[in-house]
VOPAGU-2260 file (C-alpha; in pm, 1 decimal, decimal comma):
REM VOPAGU-2260
SITE   aa  ch    i         X         Y         Z
SITE  MET   A    0   14435,5    4676,7    3158,4
SITE  ILE   A    1   14091,2    4813,1    3131,7
SITE  ASN   A    2   14057,9    5093,8    2912,9
SITE  ARG   A    3   14023,3    5423,2    3116,6
SITE  SER   A    4   13716,2    5560,8    2968,9
SITE  LEU   A    5   13580,7    5250,7    3078,9
SITE  LEU   A    6   13761,0    5292,6    3432,6
SITE  GLY   A    7   13583,7    5610,5    3405,4
SITE  CYS   A    8   13234,1    5478,6    3367,6
SITE  LEU   A    9   13254,4    5204,3    3638,5
SITE  LEU   A   10   13349,7    5545,1    3857,0
SITE  LEU   A   11   13079,7    5758,4    3750,0
SITE  ALA   A   12   12800,1    5458,3    3801,0
SITE  GLY   A   13   12915,4    5404,2    4173,3
SITE  ALA   A   14   12916,4    5783,4    4210,2
SITE  MET   A   15   12560,1    5802,5    4088,7
SITE  TRP   A   16   12436,2    5469,3    4286,4
SITE  LEU   A   17   12604,4    5612,9    4601,7
SITE  SER   A   18   12431,5    5951,7    4537,3
SITE  GLY   A   19   12200,5    6054,4    4847,8
SITE  ALA   A   20   12346,7    5777,9    5058,8
SITE  VAL   A   21   12736,5    5897,2    5095,4
SITE  ALA   A   22   12889,5    6143,1    5095,1
SITE  TRP   A   23   13198,8    6155,3    4882,4
SITE  ALA   A   24   13492,6    6353,8    5022,7
SITE  GLU   A   25   13718,3    6605,8    4828,4
SITE  PRO   A   26   14084,5    6470,4    4928,4
SITE  ILE   A   27   14256,9    6841,9    5037,2
SITE  THR   A   28   14625,5    6935,6    4942,2
SITE  PRO   A   29   14892,5    6747,3    5134,6
SITE  PRO   A   30   15223,7    6990,8    5203,2
SITE  GLY   A   31   15462,6    6998,2    4871,4
SITE  VAL   A   32   15193,2    6798,4    4656,9
SITE  LYS   A   33   14990,9    6953,0    4413,8
SITE  THR   A   34   14626,2    6814,3    4231,7
SITE  THR   A   35   14475,3    6877,7    3939,1
SITE  ASP   A   36   14097,9    6758,4    4041,4
SITE  ARG   A   37   13918,2    6581,0    4279,4
SITE  ALA   A   38   14124,8    6251,8    4307,0
SITE  GLY   A   39   14447,0    6344,0    4196,9
SITE  TYR   A   40   14517,2    5999,9    4191,2
SITE  GLU   A   41   14443,2    5747,4    3974,1
SITE  SER   A   42   14191,1    5489,8    4144,5
SITE  MET   A   43   13938,4    5232,7    4108,4
SITE  PRO   A   44   13628,8    5151,5    4198,6
SITE  ALA   A   45   13510,0    4957,4    4546,4
SITE  VAL   A   46   13103,8    4972,5    4462,6
SITE  SER   A   47   12901,1    4778,6    4196,4
SITE  ALA   A   48   12685,7    5015,5    4067,6
SITE  ASN   A   49   12521,6    4722,0    3882,9
SITE  LEU   A   50   12558,1    4440,3    4155,1
SITE  GLY   A   51   12436,9    4692,9    4415,9
SITE  ILE   A   52   12729,3    4585,6    4668,9
SITE  GLY   A   53   13063,1    4699,6    4807,2
SITE  TRP   A   54   13360,9    4596,4    4957,0
SITE  ALA   A   55   13345,4    4553,2    5298,1
SITE  GLY   A   56   13576,2    4437,2    5607,4
SITE  LEU   A   57   13696,9    4524,7    5901,1
SITE  ALA   A   58   13976,2    4736,6    6050,1
SITE  ALA   A   59   14254,3    4449,2    6163,8
SITE  GLY   A   60   14408,3    4710,5    6458,4
SITE  ASP   A   61   14381,3    5037,9    6597,1
SITE  ALA   A   62   14475,0    5296,5    6296,1
SITE  ASN   A   63   14444,3    5651,3    6222,6
SITE  LEU   A   64   14233,2    5804,5    5965,2
SITE  ARG   A   65   14401,9    6012,8    5742,3
SITE  GLN   A   66   14235,3    6309,3    5542,4
SITE  GLY   A   67   14417,3    6191,9    5224,0
SITE  PRO   A   68   14618,5    5876,9    5060,2
SITE  SER   A   69   14894,8    5956,3    5262,4
SITE  THR   A   70   15089,6    6006,1    5631,7
SITE  ASP   A   71   15092,9    6378,0    5494,7
SITE  TYR   A   72   14764,2    6464,2    5560,9
SITE  PRO   A   73   14579,1    6501,8    5905,8
SITE  VAL   A   74   14480,8    6259,0    6114,7
SITE  SER   A   75   14062,7    6236,3    6033,4
SITE  GLY   A   76   13979,7    5976,5    6300,8
SITE  GLN   A   77   14035,6    5643,8    6376,9
SITE  LEU   A   78   13948,5    5285,5    6375,5
SITE  GLN   A   79   13918,5    4998,4    6624,9
SITE  ALA   A   80   14006,6    4687,6    6635,8
SITE  GLY   A   81   13760,7    4489,0    6472,0
SITE  GLU   A   82   13590,7    4753,7    6331,9
SITE  PRO   A   83   13384,0    4761,3    6005,6
SITE  VAL   A   84   13414,4    4911,7    5726,9
SITE  LYS   A   85   13271,6    5008,8    5362,6
SITE  VAL   A   86   13527,2    5158,8    5108,4
SITE  LEU   A   87   13423,4    5351,8    4845,8
SITE  ARG   A   88   13731,9    5354,9    4584,5
SITE  TRP   A   89   14057,6    5168,4    4678,4
SITE  ILE   A   90   14314,3    5531,5    4574,5
SITE  ASN   A   91   14675,7    5506,4    4438,3
SITE  GLY   A   92   14877,5    5709,2    4708,1
SITE  GLN   A   93   15205,0    5696,6    4971,6
SITE  GLU   A   94   15398,6    5337,2    4929,2
SITE  VAL   A   95   15404,4    5320,1    5317,7
SITE  GLU   A   96   15482,1    4896,7    5231,7
SITE  THR   A   97   15740,4    4826,8    4946,1
SITE  GLN   A   98   15511,6    4794,4    4578,3
SITE  ASN   A   99   15189,9    4831,1    4798,0
SITE  PRO   A  100   15067,3    5189,9    4747,2
SITE  VAL   A  101   14708,5    5120,7    4777,4
SITE  TRP   A  102   14466,5    5324,0    5050,7
SITE  ALA   A  103   14100,5    5300,0    5062,2
SITE  ASP   A  104   13862,8    5586,4    5042,8
SITE  LEU   A  105   13597,8    5577,0    5322,0
SITE  GLY   A  106   13389,2    5880,9    5287,1
SITE  SER   A  107   13372,0    6211,7    5439,4
SITE  GLY   A  108   13744,3    6294,2    5476,6
SITE  ARG   A  109   13816,1    5908,7    5581,7
SITE  TYR   A  110   14070,6    5769,0    5432,6
SITE  ILE   A  111   14324,1    5437,2    5566,2
SITE  TYR   A  112   14654,5    5235,3    5428,3
SITE  SER   A  113   14489,6    4917,1    5301,8
SITE  SER   A  114   14705,6    4662,1    5513,0
SITE  ASN   A  115   14476,9    4776,5    5790,3
SITE  LEU   A  116   14214,0    4637,9    5629,7
SITE  ARG   A  117   14129,3    4312,7    5662,3
SITE  SER   A  118   13828,7    4155,5    5426,2
SITE  ASN   A  119   13512,1    3990,7    5544,9
SITE  PRO   A  120   13484,4    3596,1    5512,5
SITE  LEU   A  121   13405,7    3449,8    5240,3
SITE  PRO   A  122   13052,2    3441,1    5179,6
SITE  THR   A  123   12819,6    3081,3    5210,2
SITE  LEU   A  124   12692,2    3161,8    4892,6
SITE  PRO   A  125   12908,5    3330,9    4591,4
SITE  PRO   A  126   12829,6    3687,4    4514,9
SITE  ALA   A  127   12522,3    3712,2    4172,1
SITE  ILE   A  128   12635,5    3635,1    3861,5
SITE  GLY   A  129   12458,2    3667,2    3481,0
SITE  THR   A  130   12458,1    3452,3    3252,1
SITE  PRO   A  131   12635,8    3097,2    3343,9
SITE  LEU   A  132   12840,4    2966,1    3102,1
SITE  ARG   A  133   12889,3    2608,9    3061,3
SITE  GLY   A  134   13172,2    2361,4    3193,2
SITE  ARG   A  135   13406,8    2469,0    3414,4
SITE  TRP   A  136   13446,1    2837,0    3431,7
SITE  LEU   A  137   13588,3    3114,7    3701,5
SITE  ASP   A  138   13408,6    3409,7    3808,0
SITE  VAL   A  139   13588,6    3678,0    3951,7
SITE  ASN   A  140   13416,9    3885,3    4118,2
SITE  LEU   A  141   13666,2    4220,4    4140,9
SITE  THR   A  142   13440,2    4466,6    4374,2
SITE  LEU   A  143   13464,0    4172,0    4645,9
SITE  GLN   A  144   13786,0    4008,5    4516,3
SITE  ILE   A  145   13618,6    3717,7    4524,0
SITE  MET   A  146   13666,2    3376,6    4266,7
SITE  THR   A  147   13451,5    3106,4    4229,2
SITE  ALA   A  148   13460,5    2828,0    4023,0
SITE  TYR   A  149   13141,7    2676,9    3882,4
SITE  GLU   A  150   13082,8    2370,7    3707,6
SITE  GLY   A  151   12821,8    2501,4    3457,0
SITE  ALA   A  152   12526,3    2709,8    3696,6
SITE  THR   A  153   12660,4    2519,6    4067,7
SITE  PRO   A  154   12970,6    2692,0    4214,3
SITE  VAL   A  155   13230,3    2421,8    4330,9
SITE  HIS   A  156   13460,7    2652,8    4561,5
SITE  LEU   A  157   13473,9    3044,2    4641,9
SITE  PHE   A  158   13876,9    3205,6    4689,8
SITE  LEU   A  159   13947,2    3539,6    4795,7
SITE  VAL   A  160   14229,3    3683,5    4547,2
SITE  SER   A  161   14393,0    4022,8    4502,7
SITE  SER   A  162   14333,6    4135,2    4164,5
SITE  GLY   A  163   14505,2    4454,2    4040,0
SITE  ARG   A  164   14556,6    4741,7    4167,0
SITE  PRO   A  165   14431,0    5147,0    4069,1
SITE  GLY   A  166   14678,0    5168,2    3757,1
SITE  TRP   A  167   14686,9    4808,0    3672,1
SITE  VAL   A  168   14301,8    4716,2    3700,0
SITE  THR   A  169   14236,8    4358,0    3587,0
SITE  PRO   A  170   14121,3    4328,4    3304,6
SITE  VAL   A  171   13727,8    4362,6    3260,5
SITE  GLY   A  172   13547,2    4021,3    3048,6
SITE  THR   A  173   13570,6    3707,6    2971,2
SITE  TYR   A  174   13935,9    3539,1    2867,7
SITE  PRO   A  175   14003,6    3146,7    2829,2
SITE  VAL   A  176   14308,2    3059,8    2990,9
SITE  MET   A  177   14609,2    3056,8    2761,1
SITE  ARG   A  178   14947,1    2942,1    2863,8
SITE  ARG   A  179   15002,0    2752,1    3162,2
SITE  VAL   A  180   15323,2    2737,1    3402,1
SITE  GLN   A  181   15410,9    2532,1    3668,3
SITE  ASN   A  182   15700,2    2749,2    3820,2
SITE  GLU   A  183   15792,9    3118,4    3637,2
SITE  THR   A  184   15986,8    3391,4    3744,7
SITE  MET   A  185   15869,4    3702,6    3686,1
SITE  ASP   A  186   16031,7    4033,6    3585,0
SITE  GLY   A  187   15865,4    4421,9    3637,5
SITE  GLY   A  188   16083,0    4450,0    3314,0
SITE  THR   A  189   15842,2    4284,1    3080,4
SITE  LEU   A  190   15514,9    4582,0    3179,4
SITE  ILE   A  191   15747,4    4800,0    2982,1
SITE  GLY   A  192   15449,0    4998,3    2768,0
SITE  GLN   A  193   15177,8    4930,3    3122,9
SITE  GLY   A  194   15080,8    5076,2    3364,8
SITE  PRO   A  195   15095,5    5459,0    3561,5
SITE  GLY   A  196   15310,4    5614,0    3255,5
SITE  GLY   A  197   15325,3    5312,2    3126,1
SITE  ALA   A  198   15686,7    5254,1    3287,3
SITE  GLY   A  199   15596,5    4911,6    3367,7
SITE  ASP   A  200   15770,0    4843,2    3717,6
SITE  THR   A  201   16108,5    4721,8    3902,8
SITE  TYR   A  202   16055,5    4356,3    4048,1
SITE  HIS   A  203   16201,4    4003,2    3961,8
SITE  ILE   A  204   16047,7    3747,1    4161,6
SITE  THR   A  205   16123,1    3369,2    4127,9
SITE  ASP   A  206   15985,2    3098,3    4196,8
SITE  VAL   A  207   15619,4    3204,0    4147,2
SITE  LEU   A  208   15362,9    2845,8    4148,2
SITE  TRP   A  209   15076,5    2805,3    3976,8
SITE  THR   A  210   15063,2    3003,9    3670,3
SITE  GLN   A  211   14793,2    3051,0    3458,1
SITE  TYR   A  212   14778,9    3347,8    3154,6
SITE  PHE   A  213   14477,4    3439,8    3050,2
SITE  SER   A  214   14528,3    3846,6    2918,1
SITE  PRO   A  215   14766,6    3927,4    2625,5
SITE  LEU   A  216   14880,9    4130,0    2819,9
SITE  GLY   A  217   15034,8    3916,5    3047,9
SITE  ASP   A  218   14790,2    3895,0    3326,7
SITE  ALA   A  219   14768,1    3569,6    3513,6
SITE  ILE   A  220   14636,2    3376,5    3821,9
SITE  HIS   A  221   14922,9    3277,4    4069,2
SITE  THR   A  222   15024,5    3182,4    4372,9
SITE  ASN   A  223   15151,3    3498,6    4548,2
SITE  TYR   A  224   15355,4    3390,6    4830,8
SITE  TRP   A  225   15497,0    3731,3    4910,4
SITE  LYS   A  226   15193,2    3863,9    5030,7
SITE  GLY   A  227   15081,8    3853,6    5435,0
SITE  SER   A  228   14750,8    3565,6    5396,5
SITE  ASP   A  229   14513,5    3789,9    5587,5
SITE  GLN   A  230   14567,4    4074,1    5266,9
SITE  PHE   A  231   14406,3    3836,3    5050,2
SITE  GLY   A  232   14076,2    4001,7    4931,4
SITE  ILE   A  233   14228,9    4375,7    4872,5
SITE  PRO   A  234   14349,8    4432,6    4535,5
SITE  THR   A  235   14755,4    4536,1    4532,3
SITE  SER   A  236   14864,7    4367,5    4242,1
SITE  HIS   A  237   14983,3    4467,7    3897,1
SITE  GLY   A  238   14703,0    4350,4    3696,6
SITE  CYS   A  239   14714,2    3916,6    3823,7
SITE  LEU   A  240   14457,5    3754,3    4035,9
SITE  GLY   A  241   14669,5    3657,3    4319,5
SITE  MET   A  242   14602,3    3355,6    4580,1
SITE  LEU   A  243   14695,3    3150,2    4829,7
SITE  GLU   A  244   14947,9    2876,2    4738,9
SITE  ALA   A  245   14702,6    2579,2    4829,8
SITE  ASP   A  246   14374,0    2805,3    4660,3
SITE  ALA   A  247   14622,8    2857,0    4344,1
SITE  HIS   A  248   14727,3    2462,7    4323,9
SITE  TRP   A  249   14368,3    2405,3    4374,6
SITE  ILE   A  250   14220,9    2629,7    4069,4
SITE  TRP   A  251   14532,3    2464,5    3863,7
SITE  ASN   A  252   14389,8    2147,8    3914,3
SITE  PHE   A  253   14060,1    2203,0    3824,9
SITE  ALA   A  254   14113,4    2431,3    3530,7
SITE  SER   A  255   14292,6    2358,3    3190,3
SITE  VAL   A  256   14404,2    2550,8    2856,1
SITE  GLY   A  257   14080,3    2703,6    2764,8
SITE  THR   A  258   13882,6    2757,5    3035,0
SITE  PRO   A  259   13693,5    3096,6    3084,3
SITE  ILE   A  260   13738,5    3328,6    3348,3
SITE  VAL   A  261   13462,5    3580,3    3384,8
SITE  THR   A  262   13606,6    3933,4    3529,4
SITE  HIS   A  263   13390,9    4174,1    3609,8
SITE  PHE   A  264   13333,6    4474,4    3893,0
């Protein structure tokens, strides 16, 4: 997973980029919960200081905003269906739905559960990149949750993904596809030593298709059939890059062992 000091630097950079433009809200303490600092929750940036971009989407339906990442917090407002939303950071809070504790911090004491959000549609042009690589390679923008398949400097196809959530952040860097498994069984017990408290997680999922591992910790590109099709574009995984089955199959045919994957905020 991402180095904690690096994550802290990314959060600080995001805060500096937003200074003067957005007031970052300090969460209040919900009943029965004590926090030791301004966050008190594991979080990850939803803005990129380097690229000057941030995650944007819309409200899936009418939904309450809370003063913190839990339904124990008081209501601080409401979003209307289709209302535009910009997220400052993603936060691990109350697990309203199984295996999804992710909330969005909208600033000014406004938090909303991630399942109430939808990502903007894919852009016509891909997000900005650094120096393109030669041959086939994949760029993964973790801020926007967009994967772009490239042939050299030419973008071939864009996809929405669901990357690692806070505490399970997808590693940042350049990695080759290490191995491929067409049909995989995934078990949270293999993640012992990773994630919050190093306890791994409790899940056992069969028939995970088109898996392409790219890190020694087990991070991979694969289909994510247990996630609603309208929920891609929001980071809720254990570090893998989850995709719709058709998209993961396309990437399976595009990539091969050794294909570089560049992940960044």
